[in-house]
C-alpha positions as CSV (number, residue, x, y, z in Angstrom):
1,M,-45.5,45.6,-33.7
2,K,-43.3,43.9,-35.9
3,I,-40.1,42.3,-35.0
4,T,-37.4,41.3,-37.5
5,F,-34.4,39.1,-36.4
6,L,-31.6,40.9,-37.2
7,G,-29.0,38.4,-36.5
8,T,-29.7,34.8,-34.3
9,G,-26.2,33.5,-33.7
10,T,-23.5,33.3,-31.1
11,S,-20.3,35.3,-30.7
12,D,-18.7,33.7,-33.7
13,G,-21.3,33.5,-35.5
14,V,-22.1,30.4,-38.3
15,P,-20.6,29.7,-40.3
16,V,-17.4,29.3,-37.9
17,L,-14.1,30.8,-39.2
18,G,-12.2,27.8,-40.5
19,C,-15.0,25.3,-39.6
20,N,-16.1,22.4,-42.4
21,C,-18.8,21.1,-39.6
22,E,-22.6,20.1,-41.6
23,V,-24.1,23.5,-40.4
24,C,-21.2,25.7,-41.6
25,T,-21.5,24.0,-45.0
26,S,-25.1,24.0,-45.3
27,K,-26.9,25.5,-48.0
28,D,-29.6,26.3,-46.2
29,R,-29.7,30.4,-45.3
30,R,-31.3,29.8,-42.1
31,D,-27.9,28.0,-41.1
32,K,-26.0,31.7,-41.7
33,R,-26.2,33.4,-38.3
34,T,-25.1,36.3,-37.8
35,R,-24.6,38.2,-34.5
36,T,-27.8,38.3,-32.4
37,S,-29.8,41.3,-32.7
38,I,-33.2,42.5,-33.2
39,V,-35.6,45.4,-34.7
40,I,-38.7,46.2,-33.3
41,N,-40.6,48.4,-35.5
42,H,-43.8,50.2,-33.5
43,N,-45.7,53.2,-34.9
44,N,-43.4,53.1,-37.8
45,K,-40.3,53.8,-35.3
46,N,-37.9,51.3,-34.9
47,Y,-36.3,50.5,-31.8
48,I,-33.2,48.1,-31.7
49,V,-31.8,45.7,-29.0
50,D,-28.1,45.1,-29.1
51,T,-26.0,46.7,-31.6
52,S,-24.2,43.4,-32.5
53,L,-20.5,43.0,-34.8
54,D,-22.6,42.9,-37.9
55,F,-25.0,45.9,-37.2
56,R,-23.7,48.0,-40.0
57,Y,-24.4,44.8,-42.3
58,Q,-27.7,44.0,-40.6
59,L,-29.4,47.6,-41.4
60,L,-27.8,47.3,-44.8
61,R,-29.4,43.8,-45.1
62,E,-33.1,45.2,-43.9
63,K,-32.8,48.9,-45.8
64,I,-33.2,50.2,-42.1
65,K,-32.3,54.0,-42.7
66,N,-33.5,55.2,-39.3
67,I,-33.8,54.2,-35.7
68,E,-35.5,55.7,-32.4
69,C,-33.3,54.2,-29.9
70,V,-31.6,51.5,-29.1
71,F,-31.8,48.7,-25.8
72,Y,-28.6,46.9,-24.7
73,T,-29.3,43.3,-22.9
74,H,-25.2,43.7,-21.9
75,H,-21.8,44.9,-22.8
76,H,-20.2,42.1,-24.4
77,A,-18.4,42.9,-27.9
78,D,-20.8,40.6,-29.8
79,H,-24.1,42.7,-28.6
80,S,-22.4,46.3,-28.3
81,S,-19.2,46.6,-30.9
82,G,-21.8,47.9,-33.3
83,I,-22.3,50.9,-31.5
84,V,-19.8,52.6,-33.5
85,D,-22.2,52.5,-36.6
86,L,-24.5,55.2,-34.8
87,R,-22.5,57.5,-36.0
88,A,-23.5,57.5,-39.7
89,L,-27.2,57.3,-38.5
90,N,-26.5,60.7,-36.7
91,F,-25.5,62.1,-39.8
92,T,-28.7,61.2,-42.1
93,M,-31.3,61.3,-38.9
94,R,-29.7,64.4,-37.7
95,K,-30.3,63.9,-34.0
96,S,-28.7,62.1,-31.3
97,I,-29.7,58.5,-30.2
98,D,-30.8,56.9,-26.9
99,C,-29.2,54.0,-25.7
100,Y,-30.3,52.2,-22.8
101,G,-29.1,49.0,-20.2
102,N,-28.6,48.7,-16.8
103,K,-26.3,50.7,-14.7
104,S,-23.4,47.9,-14.9
105,T,-24.0,47.8,-18.7
106,M,-24.2,51.2,-19.4
107,E,-21.1,52.4,-17.1
108,I,-18.9,49.4,-18.9
109,L,-20.0,50.8,-22.4
110,A,-19.3,54.7,-21.1
111,D,-15.9,53.6,-19.8
112,K,-15.4,51.6,-23.2
113,Y,-16.2,54.3,-25.4
114,D,-14.9,57.1,-22.9
115,Y,-14.0,58.8,-26.7
116,F,-17.5,59.7,-27.3
117,F,-18.1,61.5,-24.3
118,N,-14.3,62.9,-24.0
119,P,-13.3,63.1,-27.6
120,V,-9.4,64.2,-27.5
121,Q,-9.3,65.8,-30.4
122,K,-11.9,66.8,-33.4
123,G,-12.3,65.7,-36.7
124,G,-14.2,62.5,-38.4
125,G,-16.9,62.7,-36.0
126,L,-18.3,60.6,-33.2
127,P,-21.1,58.8,-32.1
128,Q,-23.8,60.9,-30.6
129,V,-25.3,59.0,-27.9
130,H,-27.0,59.5,-24.4
131,F,-26.7,57.0,-22.2
132,Y,-29.3,55.9,-19.6
133,H,-29.6,53.5,-17.0
134,I,-33.2,51.5,-16.7
135,S,-34.3,48.9,-13.9
136,E,-37.9,49.8,-13.9
137,P,-40.6,49.8,-16.6
138,F,-41.3,53.1,-18.6
139,E,-42.9,54.1,-22.0
140,L,-42.1,55.3,-25.6
141,D,-44.7,56.2,-27.8
142,G,-47.2,53.6,-26.8
143,L,-44.7,50.7,-26.4
144,K,-44.4,49.9,-22.8
145,I,-40.4,48.4,-21.8
146,T,-40.2,46.3,-18.8
147,P,-36.7,45.7,-18.1
148,I,-36.1,41.2,-17.2
149,P,-33.5,40.7,-15.1
150,V,-31.5,37.7,-15.8
151,K,-28.4,35.9,-15.3
152,H,-25.3,35.5,-18.0
153,G,-23.4,33.1,-15.6
154,I,-22.5,35.8,-12.8
155,L,-23.3,38.9,-14.9
156,S,-26.5,40.3,-14.1
157,I,-28.3,41.4,-17.6
158,L,-31.3,42.4,-19.0
159,G,-33.9,40.8,-21.2
160,Y,-36.8,42.7,-22.5
161,R,-40.7,42.8,-22.5
162,F,-42.3,45.4,-24.9
163,N,-46.2,45.5,-24.5
164,D,-47.1,41.5,-25.1
165,F,-43.9,40.5,-26.4
166,S,-40.7,39.1,-24.2
167,Y,-37.1,39.0,-25.5
168,I,-34.0,37.4,-23.8
169,T,-30.5,36.5,-24.9
170,D,-27.6,34.7,-23.1
171,S,-29.1,34.1,-20.1
172,S,-28.3,30.9,-18.0
173,Y,-30.6,31.7,-14.9
174,I,-34.3,33.3,-14.9
175,S,-35.4,33.7,-11.4
176,E,-39.5,33.6,-10.6
177,S,-40.0,37.1,-10.4
178,S,-38.3,37.5,-13.8
179,L,-40.6,34.7,-15.3
180,N,-43.6,36.5,-13.8
181,I,-42.8,39.4,-16.3
182,I,-43.0,37.3,-19.0
183,K,-45.8,35.4,-18.0
184,G,-48.8,36.4,-20.4
185,S,-46.7,37.7,-23.5
186,K,-47.7,36.6,-26.5
187,V,-44.6,35.7,-28.2
188,L,-41.3,35.0,-26.3
189,V,-37.9,34.7,-28.0
190,L,-34.9,33.2,-25.7
191,N,-31.6,32.4,-26.2
192,A,-30.8,28.2,-26.6
193,L,-27.2,28.0,-27.5
194,R,-26.7,24.0,-28.2
195,Y,-27.9,20.8,-27.2
196,R,-25.0,20.5,-24.1
197,G,-25.2,22.2,-21.1
198,H,-23.2,25.5,-20.7
199,S,-22.2,27.6,-17.8
200,T,-23.3,30.8,-19.2
201,H,-25.9,29.9,-21.7
202,L,-29.2,28.1,-21.6
203,S,-29.0,24.7,-23.5
204,L,-31.7,23.6,-26.1
205,Q,-33.3,21.7,-23.1
206,E,-33.6,24.1,-20.6
207,A,-34.5,26.7,-23.2
208,V,-38.0,24.2,-24.3
209,N,-38.3,23.7,-20.2
210,I,-38.7,27.3,-19.1
211,A,-40.9,27.9,-22.6
212,D,-43.0,25.3,-22.0
213,S,-43.9,26.4,-18.2
214,L,-44.8,29.6,-19.3
215,Q,-47.2,28.3,-21.9
216,I,-46.4,30.9,-24.4
217,K,-48.1,30.3,-27.8
218,K,-45.1,31.2,-29.8
219,V,-41.8,30.8,-28.7
220,Y,-38.6,31.3,-30.9
221,F,-34.9,30.3,-30.3
222,T,-32.0,32.8,-30.8
223,H,-28.1,32.5,-30.2
224,M,-27.7,29.0,-31.5
225,T,-24.4,27.7,-32.4
226,H,-23.1,25.8,-35.2
227,D,-24.7,22.6,-33.2
228,I,-27.9,23.3,-34.4
229,L,-29.3,22.3,-38.2
230,H,-32.4,24.8,-38.3
231,R,-34.2,21.8,-40.4
232,R,-33.7,18.9,-37.8
233,L,-34.2,21.3,-34.9
234,L,-37.6,22.3,-36.7
235,K,-38.7,18.9,-36.4
236,E,-37.7,18.2,-32.8
237,L,-39.5,21.0,-31.7
238,P,-43.0,21.1,-30.4
239,K,-45.3,23.1,-32.8
240,N,-45.5,26.3,-30.9
241,M,-41.9,26.5,-30.6
242,Q,-39.2,26.9,-34.1
243,P,-35.8,28.1,-33.9
244,A,-35.4,31.7,-35.6
245,Y,-32.8,32.7,-38.4
246,D,-31.9,36.2,-39.7
247,G,-34.3,38.1,-41.8
248,L,-37.2,36.1,-40.1
249,S,-40.1,38.8,-39.1
250,F,-43.9,38.5,-37.3
251,V,-46.1,40.5,-35.9
252,V,-47.5,40.9,-32.6
């Protein structure tokens, strides 16, 4: 199972428009962060987590021409707006695409993109998608998917465990029961917004503390703002932890 980071930035992306800070002007490509998303390649099939605002660009960059399905963590624009780009894949793959998420996420997306399902006119083409609510583990072609409930401020959103790999973004609180789902993973990806605290996202230290308590062998941090300079953070973290960057791949 190969995982590739399509994007590792927050809703603003990095560099931030109009900003001249050290990170936004960095020449290090690892400091160029599009909005957060990953692709999981398993048995030669591509599974996407979140269709970000930069989804089209990310697929072109990674030369991804087909996907099996999409898993949504939540409905916020930086994680879902790229859903409109599924239309092009419908045409090239000649099939509809299944999309999964918790009940509230998929209901909000169904309302926001109601014209997918109830078009007022024909012409131009619309994304062909099927929405599914998930709350229990299930399996697709040998890939066991376990939803991980977490909190994003007051919102109830999802992380996911795929076999021995766990992925969580935009969380601010992870319950004991959800931590138990993550335990035993070989690799964990966890959001770490910035050094300072935030009301709806884990800070870097909070993310480090969670990762350390779980004793997972390899941890990557994602969904990072322009407060974080990649090379500096890489030196500060324990050896089993590192900041992710766009295009980084690893195998589980």
